[in-house]
BATORGU-347201 format. One record per atom (N, C-alpha, C): residue in three letters; x, y, z. Coordinates in steps of 0.05 Angstrom, whole numbers, plus 32768, in hexadecimal, padded with zeros to 4 digits. Layout:
<numars>
ALAXYZ/...
</numars>
This chain:
<numars>
MET7FEB84637D14/MET7FD884687D2A/MET7FBD846F7D1D/SER7FA784647D29/SER7F8C846A7D1F/SER7F8584877D24/ARG7F7084907D16/ARG7F6784AC7D1B/ARG7F5E84B07D38/GLN7F51849C7D43/GLN7F49849E7D5F/GLN7F6184A07D72/GLY7F76848F7D6C/GLY7F8E84907D7C/GLY7F9C84AB7D79/ALA7F9D84B67D61/ALA7FA984D07D5D/ALA7F9A84E67D6C/ASN7F8084E57D6C/ASN7F7084F87D7A/ASN7F7484F67D98/ALA7F7784DE7DA2/ALA7F7C84DA7DBF/ALA7F9784E67DC6/LEU7FAB84E27DB5/LEU7FC684ED7DBA/LEU7FC5850B7DB9/LEU7FB585177DA7/LEU7FB385347DA5/LEU7FA6853F7DBF/VAL7F9285327DCA/VAL7F86853B7DE3/VAL7F9B853A7DF9/LEU7FAC85257DF9/LEU7FC185247E0D/LEU7FD5853B7E0A/VAL7FDC85417DF1/VAL7FED85587DEC/VAL7FE285727DF8/VAL7FC885767DF5/VAL7FBB858D7E01/VAL7FBB858C7E1F/LEU7FB385767E2B/LEU7FB285747E48/LEU7FCD85767E55/ALA7FE185697E49/ALA7FFC856B7E54/ALA800785877E51/GLY800385937E3A/GLY800E85AE7E35/GLY800385C27E49/LEU7FEA85C07E4F/LEU7FDD85D37E62/LEU7FE985D27E7E/ASN7FF585BB7E85/ASN7FFF85B77EA0/ASN801C85BC7EA4/LEU802B85C47E8F/LEU804885C67E91/LEU805385E07E9B/ARG804385F57E9C/ARG804E860F7EA4/ARG8040861E7EBB/PRO802886167EC5/PRO801D86257EDC/PRO803086267EF4/PHE803F86107EF9/PHE805086107F10/PHE806686267F0F/LEU806D862E7EF6/LEU808086447EF3/LEU8074865F7EF3/THR805E86627EE3/THR8053867D7EE0/THR804486877EF8/ALA803B86757F0A/ALA802C867E7F21/ALA803E868B7F36/ILE805886887F35/ILE806A86927F49/ILE806D86B07F48/GLY807286BB7F30/GLY807986D77F2E/GLY806586EA7F3B/PRO804B86E87F35/PRO803886FA7F41/PRO803686F87F60/LEU803F86E17F6A/LEU803E86DD7F87/LEU805986E27F95/SER806C86EC7F86/SER808886ED7F8F/SER808B86FD7FA9/LEU807D87147FAB/LEU807F87247FC3/LEU807587157FDC/ARG805F87077FD9/ARG805486F87FF0/ARG806686E17FF7/ILE807086D37FE2/ILE808286BD7FE8/ILE809C86C77FF6/GLN80A786DC7FEC/GLN80BF86E77FF8/GLN80BA86F08015/SER80A386FB801A/SER809C87058035/SER809786ED8048/ASP808786DA803F/ASP808086C48051/ASP809686B08056/LEU80A886AC8043/LEU80BD86998046/LEU80D986A6804A/ALA80D986C1804C/ALA80F386CF804E/ALA810686C78038/MET80FC86C78020/MET810A86BD8009/MET811786D47FF9/PRO813286D47FF8/PRO813F86E97FE9/PRO813B86E67FCB/LEU814086FC7FBC/LEU813C86FB7F9F/LEU814C86E67F91/ALA816586E27F9A/ALA817686CD7F8E/ALA816A86B17F91/SER815E86AC7FA8/SER815186927FAD/SER813886907F9C/LEU812986A67F99/LEU811186A57F89/LEU8117869E7F6C/ALA812F86A67F63/ALA813786A07F47/ALA813986827F43/TRP813F86737F58/TRP814186567F56/TRP812786487F4F/LEU811186557F55/LEU80F686497F4E/LEU80F286497F30/THR810186587F21/THR810086577F04/THR811986497EF9/LEU813086517F04/LEU814A86467EFA/LEU814B86287EFC/LEU8145861D7F14/LEU814886007F18/LEU813585F07F07/PRO811B85F77F05/PRO810A85E77EF3/PRO811485E87ED6/LEU811C85FF7ECC/LEU812686007EB0/LEU813F85EF7EAD/TRP815185F07EC0/TRP816985DF7EBE/TRP816285C27EBF/LEU815085BA7ED0/LEU8148859E7ED2/LEU813885957EBA/ILE812885A77EAE/ILE811B85A17E95/ILE8130859A7E80/GLY814585AA7E80/GLY815B85A47E6D/GLY816785897E71/ILE816F85837E8A/ILE817B85697E91/ILE816785527E8A/GLY814E85557E92/GLY813B85407E8D/GLY8135853B7E70/VAL813485507E60/VAL812F854D7E43/VAL8147853E7E36/LEU815F85457E3F/LEU817785377E35/LEU817685197E3B/LEU816C85127E52/LEU816B84F67E5B/LEU815584E67E4E/THR814184F47E43/THR812984E77E39/THR812E84D27E23/PRO813F84D87E0E/PRO814484C37DFA/PRO814F84AA7E06/GLY816184AC7E19/GLY816B84947E26/GLY815684857E36/LEU814584957E44/LEU813084887E54/LEU811C847A7E42/LEU811784857E2A/LEU810584787E17/LEU810F845D7E0D/ARG812984587E10/ARG8134843E7E08/ARG8131842A7E1F/LEU812A84347E36/LEU812784227E4E/LEU810A841D7E55/THR80F884307E4E/THR80DC842C7E55/THR80CB84397E40/SER80B184387E43/SER809F84417E2E/SER8098845F7E31/PRO808F846C7E1C/PRO808684877E1E/PRO806F848B7E32/ARG805E84777E33/ARG804784787E46/ARG8051847B7E63/ILE8064846A7E6A/ILE806F846A7E85/ILE807D84857E8B/LEU808C848F7E78/LEU809A84A87E7C/LEU808684BF7E7F/LEU807284C07E6E/LEU805E84D57E70/LEU804E84D47E8B/ALA804784BB7E93/ALA803984B87EAC/ALA804B84C27EC4/THR806484BA7EC3/THR807784C37ED7/THR807984E17ED8/ALA807A84ED7EC0/ALA807C850A7EBE/ALA806485187ECB/LEU804C850E7EC5/LEU8034851B7ED0/LEU803385177EEE/LEU803C85007EF8/LEU803C84FB7F15/LEU8050850E7F22/LEU806785137F16/LEU807B85257F22/LEU807085427F23/LEU8063854A7F0D/LEU805785647F0D/LEU804185677F23/GLY803185527F25/GLY801C85537F3A/GLY802785547F56/LEU803C85437F5B/LEU804885427F75/LEU8056855D7F7C/GLY806485687F68/GLY807185827F6D/GLY805D85987F74/SER804785997F66/SER803385AD7F6C/SER802685A87F87/ALA8020858F7F8D/ALA801385887FA6/ALA8024858F7FBE/LEU803F858C7FBB/LEU805185937FD1/LEU804F85B07FDA/ARG804485C17FC9/ARG804285DD7FCF/ARG802B85E47FE1/PHE801B85D07FE8/PHE800285D57FF7/PHE800785E38012/ASP801C85DA801F/ASP802285E6803A/ASP804085EC803C/VAL804A85FA8028/VAL806785FF8027/VAL806F8613803D/THR8084860C804B/THR808C861C8062/THR80AA86258060/SER80B7861D804A/SER80D386248048/SER80DB8628802B/CYS80F086378027/CYS80FA863C800B/CYS810286227FFF/ALA810F8610800F/ALA811985F78004/ALA810385E67FF9/LEU80EC85E48007/LEU80D685D47FFE/LEU80CA85DF7FE5/LEU80C885F97FE3/LEU80BD86067FCB/LEU80CF86017FB3/ILE80E986037FB7/ILE80FC85FD7FA1/ILE80FB85E07F99/ALA80F885CE7FAD/ALA80F785B17FA7/ALA80DE85AB7F97/SER80C885B87F9D/SER80AF85B47F8E/SER80B385BD7F71/ALA80C185D37F6D/ALA80C785DD7F52/ALA80D885C97F43/ALA80EB85BC7F51/ALA80FC85A87F44/ALA80EC85907F3A/LEU80DA85867F4B/LEU80C985707F42/LEU80B985777F2A/CYS80AD858F7F2A/CYS809D85977F13/CYS80AE859A7EFA/GLY80C785A47EFE/GLY80D985A77EE7/GLY80E0858C7EDB/LEU80E585787EEB/LEU80EB855D7EE1/LEU80D385527ED2/GLY80BB85557EDD/GLY80A3854C7ECF/GLY809F85597EB4/SER80A385747EB4/SER80A085827E9B/SER80B585797E87/ALA80CD85737E90/ALA80E2856A7E7E/ALA80DA85507E6F/LEU80CF853D7E7E/LEU80C985237E71/LEU80B385277E5C/VAL809F85387E62/VAL808A853D7E4E/VAL809685497E35/GLN80A7855E7E39/GLN80B2856C7E22/GLN80C7855C7E13/GLY80D285487E20/GLY80E485367E12/GLY80D685207E02/VAL80BF85177E0B/VAL80B185017DFE/VAL809F850B7DE8/LEU808F85207DEC/LEU807A85277DDA/LEU8083852F7DBE/PRO8099853F7DBA/PRO80A085467D9E/PRO80A5852E7D8C/GLY80B3851A7D96/GLY80B885027D86/GLY809E84F47D7F/LEU808C84F27D92/LEU807284E57D8D/LEU806284F57D79/ILE806385107D7B/ILE805485217D67/ILE8060851D7D4B/LYS807A851D7D49/LYS808785197D2F/LYS807F84FE7D23/GLY807E84EA7D34/GLY807884CF7D2A/GLY805B84CA7D24/ARG804884D87D31/ARG802C84D27D2E/ARG801D84E77D1D/PHE802984FE7D1A/PHE801B85137D0B/PHE802F851E7CF5/HIS8039850C7CE5/HIS804E85137CD2/HIS8048852C7CC2/ASN8030852E7CB7/ASN802985447CA5/ASN801A855A7CB4/ARG801A85597CCE/ARG800D856E7CDE/ARG801E85777CF5/VAL803885747CF2/VAL804B857B7D07/VAL804985987D10/PRO804985AC7CFD/PRO804785C87D06/PRO802D85CD7D16/LEU801785C27D0D/LEU7FFD85C67D1A/LEU7FFE85BB7D36/VAL800785A17D39/VAL800685947D53/VAL801A85A07D66/MET803285A77D5C/MET804685B47D6D/MET803C85D07D75/GLY802E85DD7D63/GLY802285F77D6A/GLY800D85F47D80/ILE7FFD85DF7D7E/ILE7FE985DA7D93/ILE7FF685D47DAE/PHE800B85C37DAD/PHE801985BD7DC6/PHE802585D67DD2/SER803385E67DC2/SER803F85FF7DCC/SER802A86127DD6/ALA801486157DC8/ALA7FFF86277DD0/ALA7FF3861E7DEB/CYS7FEF86047DEF/CYS7FE485FA7E08/CYS7FF885FE7E1F/LEU801285FA7E19/LEU802685FE7E2D/LEU8026861B7E37/MET8024862E7E24/MET8023864A7E2B/MET800886537E36/GLY7FF386477E2C/GLY7FD8864D7E38/GLY7FD786447E55/GLY7FE2862D7E5B/GLY7FE486257E77/GLY7FF386397E88/GLY800886447E7C/GLY801786587E8A/GLY800686717E90/ALA7FF686787E7C/ALA7FE4868F7E80/ALA7FD0868A7E97/LEU7FC586727E98/LEU7FB3866B7EAD/LEU7FC0866D7EC9/GLY7FD986627ECA/GLY7FE886637EE3/GLY7FEC867F7EED/ALA7FF386917EDB/ALA7FF886AD7EE3/ALA7FDF86BC7EEA/LEU7FC886B57EDD/LEU7FB086C47EE1/LEU7F9F86BA7EF8/VAL7F9D869F7EFA/VAL7F8B86937F0E/VAL7F9786937F2A/THR7FB1868D7F2C/THR7FBD86897F46/THR7FBC86A17F58/PRO7FC386BA7F4F/PRO7FC186D17F60/PRO7FA486D67F6A/THR7F9086D07F59/THR7F7586D47F61/THR7F6D86BF7F77/LEU7F7586A67F73/LEU7F7086927F87/LEU7F7E86997FA2/SER7F9686A57FA0/SER7FA586AB7FB8/SER7F9886C07FC9/ASN7F8486CE7FBE/ASN7F7486E17FCE/ASN7F5E86D37FDE/LEU7F5886BA7FD6/LEU7F4386AB7FE3/LEU7F4E86957FF6/ILE7F65868A7FEF/ILE7F7286757FFF/ILE7F90867C8001/PRO7F9E866F8013/PRO7FBB86748015/PRO7FC986707FFA/TRP7FDE867F7FF5/TRP7FEB867E7FDB/TRP7FF786627FD6/SER7FFF86547FEB/SER800A86397FE8/SER7FF586267FDF/HIS7FDC86297FE9/HIS7FC686187FE1/HIS7FC0861E7FC3/ALA7FC086377FBC/ALA7FBB863E7FA0/ALA7FCF86317F8D/LEU7FE886317F95/LEU7FFC86247F84/LEU7FF886067F82/ALA7FEF85FA7F98/ALA7FEC85DD7F99/ALA7FD485D47F88/LEU7FC085E57F84/LEU7FA985DD7F74/LEU7FB085D57F58/TRP7FC785DD7F4E/TRP7FCF85D67F33/TRP7FD685B87F30/SER7FD685AA7F46/SER7FDA858D7F45/SER7FC0857F7F3B/LEU7FA9858B7F3E/LEU7F90857E7F37/LEU7F8C85797F19/PRO7F91858D7F07/PRO7F8D85877EEA/PRO7F9F85717EE0/LEU7FB5856B7EED/LEU7FC785567EE4/LEU7FBA853B7EE6/LEU7FA685387EF8/LEU7F99851E7EFB/LEU7F8985187EE2/LEU7F7D852C7ED5/LEU7F6E85277EBC/LEU7F81851E7EA6/ALA7F98852B7EA4/ALA7FAB85247E8F/ALA7FB585077E94/LEU7FBB85007EAD/LEU7FC484E67EB3/LEU7FAF84D07EAD/LEU7F9684D67EB4/LEU7F8184C37EAF/LEU7F7D84BF7E91/TRP7F7E84D57E81/TRP7F7B84D37E64/TRP7F9284C27E58/LEU7FAA84C77E61/LEU7FC184B87E57/LEU7FBD849A7E5C/TRP7FB584937E74/TRP7FB484777E7B/TRP7F9C84687E6F/ARG7F8684777E6B/ARG7F6E84697E61/ARG7F6A846A7E43/ARG7F7484807E36/ARG7F6C84847E1A/ARG7F8384847E05/VAL7F9C84887E0E/VAL7FB2848D7DFB/VAL7FC284737DF7/GLN7FC6846B7DDE/GLN7FD784557DD7/GLN7FF2845F7DCD/LEU800884567DD9/LEU8022845F7DD1/LEU803484487DCC/PRO804A844B7DBC/PRO805C84357DB6/PRO806B842C7DCF/GLN807484127DCE/GLN808484077DE4/GLN80A084117DE1/ALA80B1840B7DF5/ALA80CC84147DF5/ALA80DC840A7DDD/ALA80D683F27DD3/ALA80E583E67DBD/ALA80E183F77DA4/ALA80CB84057DA1/ALA80C784157D89/ALA80D7842E7D89/MET80E484347DA0/MET80F4844C7DA2/MET811284467DA2/ALA811A84307D94/ALA813684287D94/ALA8148843D7D89/THR8162843B7D90/THR8175844F7D87/THR8179844E7D69/HIS817984667D5D/HIS818084687D41/HIS819E846C7D3F/PRO81AB845F7D2C/PRO81C884617D2B/PRO81D4847D7D29/GLY81C484907D20/GLY81CF84AB7D1D/GLY81C984BD7D34/GLU81BB84B47D49/GLU81B284C57D5E/GLU81CA84D07D6E/ALA81DD84BF7D74/ALA81F484C77D85/ALA820484DD7D78/SER820484DF7D5E/SER821484F37D50/SER8207850F7D50/LEU81EE85117D58/LEU81E0852B7D55/LEU81ED85417D66/ILE81F785397D7E/ILE8203854D7D90/ILE821C85597D84/ARG8228854C7D70/ARG824185567D64/ARG823C85677D4C/GLN8223856A7D44/GLN821C857A7D2D/GLN821B85987D35/PRO822985AA7D26/PRO822685C67D2C/PRO820A85D17D2B/ARG81F985C57D19/ARG81DE85CE7D17/ARG81CE85C97D31/THR81D485B37D3E/THR81C785AD7D58/THR81CD85C37D6C/TRP81E685CD7D6C/TRP81ED85E27D7F/TRP81E185FD7D77/LEU81DD86017D5D/LEU81CF861A7D54/LEU81B2861A7D5E/LEU81A586037D5B/LEU818A86007D65/LEU818986047D84/ILE819C85F87D91/ILE819E85FB7DAF/ILE81A186187DB6/GLY81B286277DA8/GLY81B586437DAE/GLY819B86537DAB/CYS818D864E7D94/CYS8173865C7D90/CYS815F86557DA6/PHE815D863B7DAC/PHE814A86327DC0/PHE8151863E7DDC/GLY816B863F7DE2/GLY8173864A7DFC/GLY816C86677DFF/ILE817086777DE9/ILE816A86937DEA/ILE814C86987DED/ILE813C86897DDD/ILE811F868B7DDF/ILE811686867DFC/ASN811E866F7E07/ASN811486687E21/ASN812286777E38/GLY813A86827E32/GLY814586957E46/GLY813386AD7E49/GLY812886B77E32/GLY811586CD7E34/GLY80FC86C57E42/TYR80F286AC7E3D/TYR80DA86A37E4C/TYR80E086A17E6A/GLY80F786967E71/GLY80FE86957E8D/GLY80FF86B07E9A/LEU810A86C47E8C/LEU810B86DF7E97/LEU80F086EA7E9D/VAL80DE86E87E89/VAL80C386F57E8E/VAL80B386E67EA2/ILE80B686CB7EA3/ILE80A786BC7EB7/ILE80B186C27ED3/ALA80CB86C47ED6/ALA80D786C97EF0/ALA80D486E67EF9/TRP80D886F97EE7/TRP80DC87147EF0/TRP80C987297EE5/LEU80B887227ED2/LEU80A587377EC8/LEU809387417EDE/ALA8086872E7EEC/ALA807487367F02/ALA808387457F18/PRO809A873A7F22/PRO80A8874A7F36/PRO80B187657F2D/ALA80B887687F13/ALA80C087827F09/ALA80A987967F0B/TYR8091878D7F05/TYR807A87A07F07/TYR807087A27F24/LEU8074878E7F34/LEU806E87917F51/LEU808087A77F5D/ALA809987A77F54/ALA80AB87BC7F5D/ALA80A387D87F54/LEU809387D97F3F/LEU808A87F37F35/LEU806F87FB7F41/GLY806587EB7F55/GLY804D87F27F63/GLY803487E37F5B/TRP803687D07F49/TRP801F87C07F41/TRP801A87AC7F57/ASN800087A27F58/ASN7FFA878C7F6C/ASN7FFC87717F5E/ALA7FF8875C7F6E/ALA7FFC87417F64/ALA7FE9873A7F4D/GLU7FCF87437F50/GLU7FBC873D7F3B/GLU7FC3874B7F21/GLN7FCB87647F23/GLN7FD387747F0B/GLN7FEB87687EFD/SER7FFF87617F0C/SER801787567F00/SER8012873A7EF5/GLY8001872B7F03/GLY7FF987107EF9/GLY7FEA87127EDF/THR7FD887267EDD/THR7FC9872A7EC4/THR7FDC87317EAD/LEU7FF187417EB3/LEU800487487E9E/LEU8012872F7E94/VAL801B871D7EA7/VAL802787047E9F/VAL801486F37E8F/ALA7FFA86F37E97/ALA7FE686E37E89/ALA7FE286ED7E6C/TRP7FE287087E68/TRP7FE087137E4D/TRP7FF8870A7E3C/LEU800F870B7E49/LEU802787037E3A/LEU802586E57E32/ALA801B86D57E45/ALA801986B87E3F/ALA800386B37E2A/LEU7FED86C47E2B/LEU7FD886C17E17/LEU7FE386C77DFB/ALA7FF386DC7DF9/ALA800086E37DDF/ALA801286CC7DD7/GLN802086C07DEA/GLN803186A97DE3/GLN802086927DD8/THR8009868E7DE4/THR7FF786787DDC/THR7FEE867C7DBF/LEU7FE486947DB9/LEU7FD986997D9E/LEU7FEF86987D89/SER800686A47D8F/SER801C86A47D7C/SER802886887D7A/GLY802A867A7D90/GLY8035865F7D8F/GLY8025864C7D7D/LEU800B86517D7B/LEU7FFA86427D69/LEU7FFA864E7D4D/GLY7FF886687D4C/GLY7FF486767D32/GLY800C86777D20/LEU8024867D7D2A/LEU803B867F7D19/LEU804386657D0C/PRO8042864E7D1A/PRO804886357D0C/PRO8034862F7CF6/LEU801B86367CFA/LEU800786327CE4/LEU800D86447CCC/LEU8014865D7CD1/LEU801B866F7CBB/LEU803486657CAD/ALA804686597CBC/ALA806086507CB0/ALA805E86347CA4/ALA804786277CA7/ALA8046860A7CA0/ALA804786057C82/HIS804186197C72/HIS803F86147C55/HIS805986177C46/ARG806E861F7C55/ARG808986217C49/ARG809C86147C5C/LEU80B086067C52/LEU80C385F97C63/LEU80D6860E7C6F/ASP80D986257C62/ASP80EA863A7C6D/ASP80DA864A7C81/ARG80E086467C9B/ARG80D186547CB0/ARG80DE866E7CB9/ARG80F586757CAC/ARG8104868C7CB6/ARG80F586A77CB6/PRO80E586AD7CA1/PRO80D686C77CA3/PRO80C586C97CBC/TRP80B886B47CC3/TRP80A686B57CDB/TRP80B786B57CF4/MET80CD86A77CF5/MET80DF86A87D0C/MET80EA86C47D0F/GLY80F186D17CF8/GLY80FA86EC7CF9/GLY80E686FF7D05/LEU80CC86FB7CFE/LEU80B7870B7D0A/LEU80B587077D28/ALA80B786EE7D31/ALA80B686E87D4D/ALA80CD86F57D5C/VAL80E586F47D51/VAL80FC87017D5E/VAL80F8871F7D5F/LEU80EE872B7D4A/LEU80EA87487D49/LEU80D687517D5E/MET80C087427D62/MET80AD87497D77/MET80BA87487D92/GLN80CB87347D97/GLN80D987337DB1/GLN80EB874B7DB5/ILE80F987537DA0/ILE810C876A7DA2/ILE80FC87837DA9/VAL80E687887D9C/VAL80D6879F7DA3/VAL80CB879E7DBF/GLY80C087867DC7/GLY80B487837DE1/GLY80C887867DF8/PHE80DF87797DF6/PHE80F3877B7E0B/PHE810087977E0B/SER810287A47DF4/SER810C87BF7DF4/SER80F987D27E03/GLY80DE87CD7E00/GLY80CB87DD7E0F/GLY80CD87D87E2D/LEU80D087BF7E35/LEU80D387B97E51/LEU80EC87C67E5D/TRP810187C87E4D/TRP811A87D47E56/TRP811887F37E57/LEU810F87FF7E42/LEU8110881C7E3F/LEU80F8882B7E4A/ALA80E0881F7E48/ALA80C8882D7E50/ALA80B4881A7E5C/PRO80BA880D7E73/PRO80A887F87E7D/PRO808C88017E83/THR8088881A7E8B/THR806E88247E93/THR805F88317E7C/LEU806B88357E65/LEU805F88437E4E/LEU804888327E42/ALA804E88197E3C/ALA803988087E30/ALA803F87EB7E38/PRO803C87E57E52/PRO804487CA7E5C/PRO803587B47E4F/LEU801B87B77E49/LEU800C87A27E3D/LEU8017879D7E20/LEU801D87B17E12/LEU802787AE7DF6/LEU804287A07DF7/TRP805487A87E09/TRP806E879B7E0B/TRP806B877D7E11/CYS805987777E23/CYS8055875B7E2B/CYS8048874B7E15/LEU803587567E06/LEU802987487DF0/LEU803E87427DDA/LEU805087557DD5/LEU806487517DC1/LEU8078873C7DCA/CYS8081873E7DE3/CYS809387297DEE/CYS8086870E7DED/GLY806D870C7DF5/GLY805F86F37DF5/GLY805C86E77DDA/ALA805386F87DC7/ALA804F86EE7DAB/ALA806A86E57D9F/GLY807F86F47DA4/GLY809986EC7D9A/GLY80A386D37DA6/LEU80A186D17DC1/LEU80AB86B97DCE/LEU809B86A07DC6/GLY808086A37DC5/GLY806F868C7DBE/GLY807486827DA2/GLY807586957D8F/GLY8079868E7D73/GLY809486827D6F/SER80A9868D7D7B/SER80C486837D76/SER80C886677D83/PHE80BB86637D9B/PHE80BD86497DA8/PHE80B186337D96/SER809886387D8C/SER808B86247D7B/SER809B861F7D62/LEU80A586357D55/LEU80B386327D3C/LEU80CD86247D3F/ILE80DC86297D55/ILE80F6861B7D58/ILE80F185FD7D5D/MET80DB85F67D6A/MET80D485DA7D6E/MET80CE85CD7D53/VAL80BF85DA7D42/VAL80B985D07D28/VAL80D285CE7D16/ILE80E285E37D17/ILE80FA85E47D07/ILE810D85CD7D0F/ALA810F85C77D28/ALA812085B07D30/ALA811685967D25/LEU80FC85927D25/LEU80F0857A7D1A/LEU80F285797CFC/ASP80F285917CEF/ASP80F685927CD2/ASP811185877CC9/HIS812585887CDA/HIS814085817CD1/HIS814485647CCA/LEU813385527CD6/LEU813885367CD2/LEU811D85287CCC/PRO811C85167CB8/PRO810385097CB1/PRO80FC84F27CC4/ASP811084E67CD0/ASP810B84CF7CE2/ASP810084D97CFD/PRO80E984D07D06/PRO80DD84DB7D1F/PRO80EF84D67D37/ARG80FD84C07D38/ARG810E84BA7D50/ARG812584CE7D51/ARG813384D17D3A/ARG814984E47D3A/ARG814085007D3E/ALA812985077D32/ALA811E85227D36/ALA811785277D53/GLY810C85127D60/GLY810585157D7C/GLY811E85187D8D/THR813485097D86/THR814D850C7D95/THR815985287D91/LEU815885327D78/LEU8162854D7D73/LEU815285617D84/SER8137855E7D85/SER812785707D95/SER812E856E7DB2/SER813485567DBC/SER813B85537DD8/SER815685607DDE/LEU8169855D7DCB/LEU8183856B7DCF/LEU818085897DD0/MET817085937DBC/MET816C85B07DBB/MET815F85BA7DD5/GLN814A85AD7DDD/GLN813C85B57DF5/GLN814D85B27E0E/GLY815B859B7E10/GLY816A85957E28/GLY818085A97E2E/VAL819285AC7E1B/VAL81A885BF7E1F/VAL819D85DB7E1E/GLY818985E07E0D/GLY817E85FB7E0B/GLY817186047E25/PHE816385F37E32/PHE815685FA7E4C/PHE816C85FF7E61/MET818285F07E60/MET819785F57E73/MET81A486107E6F/LEU81A786187E56/LEU81B086337E50/LEU819C86487E59/ALA818286437E54/ALA816D86567E5B/ALA816B865A7E79/ALA817286457E88/ALA817086477EA5/ALA8182865D7EB1/THR819786647EA3/THR81A986797EAD/THR819B86957EAD/GLY818786997E9C/GLY817B86B37E9A/GLY817086BE7EB4/PRO815E86AF7EC2/PRO815486BA7EDB/PRO816986C07EF0/TRP817E86AF7EF1/TRP819486B47F04/TRP81A386CD7EFD/VAL81AA86D07EE3/VAL81B886E87EDA/VAL81A887017EE0/ALA818D86FF7EDB/ALA817C87167EE1/ALA817C871E7EFE/ALA817C87097F10/ALA817D870F7F2D/ALA8197871D7F34/ARG81AD87147F28/ARG81C787217F2E/ARG81C7873E7F23/LEU81BD87417F0B/LEU81BC875C7F00/LEU81AB876F7F11/HIS819587647F1B/HIS818387747F2D/HIS8192877C7F46/GLU81A2876A7F51/GLU81B187707F69/GLU81C587877F63/GLU81D087877F4B/GLU81E4879C7F44/GLU81D887B77F3D/THR81C187B67F30/THR81B587CE7F25/THR819C87D87F34/GLY818F87C67F43/GLY817787CE7F52/GLY815E87CE7F42/ASN815F87C67F28/ASN814787C47F18/ASN814B87AD7F04/PHE813587A87EF4/PHE813587917EE2/PHE813C87997EC5/GLY814287B37EC0/GLY814887BC7EA5/GLY816087AD7E99/ALA817487A77EA9/ALA818C87997E9E/ALA8184877D7E95/ALA817087717EA2/ALA816887567E9A/ALA815C87567E7E/TRP814B876A7E79/TRP813F876C7E5E/TRP815587727E49/LEU816987827E50/LEU817F87877E3E/LEU818F876E7E39/TRP8193875E7E4D/TRP81A187447E4A/TRP819387337E34/GLN817887327E35/GLN816A87227E22/GLN816C872E7E06/LEU816C87487E04/LEU816F87557DEA/LEU818A874D7DDD/GLY819F874A7DED/GLY81B887417DE2/GLY81B687257DD7/GLY81A887147DE5/GLY81A486F87DDB/GLY819486F87DC1/LEU818087097DBF/LEU8170870B7DA7/LEU818087157D8F/ALA819387277D94/ALA81A587307D7E/ALA81B587187D73/ILE81BE87077D85/ILE81CD86EF7D7C/ILE81BB86DC7D6D/MET81A386D87D77/MET819086C67D6A/MET818886D07D4E/SER818686EA7D4B/SER817F86F47D30/SER819386EB7D1B/LEU81AC86E87D23/LEU81C186DE7D10/LEU81BF86C07D0C/LEU81B986B17D22/LEU81B786947D20/LEU81A0868C7D0F/VAL8189869A7D10/VAL817286927D01/VAL817786937CE3/LEU818886A47CDA/LEU818E86A67CBE/LEU819A868C7CB3/ARG81A5867C7CC4/ARG81B286637CBB/ARG819E864D7CB7/LEU818586517CBE/LEU8171863B7CBE/LEU816386397CA3/ASN817386367C8E/ASN816986337C73/ASN816386157C6F/PRO814A860E7C69/PRO814285F27C67/PRO815185E37C51/ALA815A85F17C3D/ALA816985E37C28/ALA818385D77C33/GLY818D85E27C49/GLY81A685D87C54/GLY81A285C47C6B/TYR818985BD7C72/TYR818485AB7C88/TYR819285907C85/PRO818F85827C6E/PRO819D85687C6C/PRO81BB856A7C6F/ARG81C7857E7C63/ARG81E485817C65/ARG81EC85887C82/ALA81DC85997C8F/ALA81E285A07CAB/ALA81E085887CBE/MET81CF85757CB7/MET81CC855D7CC8/MET81DC85457CBD/GLY81EE854A7CAA/GLY81FF85357CA0/GLY81F085217C8E/GLN81DB852A7C7F/GLN81CC85187C6E/GLN81CE85217C52/SER81C6850F7C3F/SER81C485177C23/SER81AB85277C1F/PRO81AB853D7C10/PRO8193854D7C0D/PRO817E853F7BFC/PRO816485427C02/PRO814F85377BF1/PRO814E85477BD7/LEU8141853B7BC3/LEU813E85487BAA/LEU812E85627BAC/THR811785607BBA/THR810585777BBC/THR80FA85797BD8/PRO810585897BEA/PRO80FA858C7C04/PRO80DD85967C03/GLN80CC858A7C13/GLN80B085927C13/GLN80A8859D7C2F/PRO809785B17C2F/PRO808E85BB7C49/PRO807B85A77C57/VAL807B85AA7C72/VAL8068859A7C81/VAL804E85AA7C83/ASN8038859F7C7A/ASN801F85AE7C7A/ASN801485B07C96/GLY800985C77C9C/GLY7FFD85CC7CB6/GLY7FE185C37CB7/
</numars>
């Protein structure tokens, strides 16, 4: 790919990433209004996060097969259209079912983007994978920050459903850029690699899935319930939305910064350990002393979640040199991992029903992080070829950022 083509793809990575999370993060700060206007119980509200995450998982799993039937361009265009349609449906939402259906469409659109882009990044930016994956992750989380910060403010000026629907407009720019400026391979270039089908049988694939599921289970928890938890403590929608926005901003900076810091060594475990530690401290604060230093707890949670998300995406791509197989491994990790992560918001809703507060939800995530701390120790790059059933290279080299 020419330099101009690579730059055009990088712009698409930014535009697409910014549009993948506002539909999720905008809900929490508005949860009290949504529950009041639609008579929506807490368990139903959980589906606005659970269902998109679950569908993201299903969609990402299907993406490698879809790429053998059609081109990446068509899939990405379809994804952006689904995201736009899902957001637009919220303009005059009058029922819980319609709001949940809109979340489902957005989830499917997000799935296709997240299934296609990692393989394209691995194939087009071989020696800049940590940097570009960091940019993608940072934009994804930055878009989430905008959704949490801007939507509650807009809802003071216009109906909350209109404010949610406005997120369909930025998708038009991403779609136009894709169609006019970005050159992508045809479906034939994405043919099946003979080793792709065996990836699901590798124990390492399931280790990566476990790590990814725990990370995104934490993300699902804070997106779904952080704002409602502080609304229950007497905060208003703007205050709780600002808290979610700070968390997402910390995600953005860490999602870009930690992969860059980790780019000069193939062993990413020290930085992943730091990301896990920040989450442990942050979720412990939310559990034990939510009103003592809420901004600090959210910044730590955000930085830990953002850094670990970006790093696990890079680590998955590190495992295999072939872009197609690496993209398939990333799709498997994301697909099954998001399905596991989707249980988090539902479990939190049930725990809230039993206990009357959200403390048990944060404790649930701390248990997952304890497990992840042990799994991360296995991610020694010297063992990647053996873990993936390949002969080890003579001298593994880091991917420069």
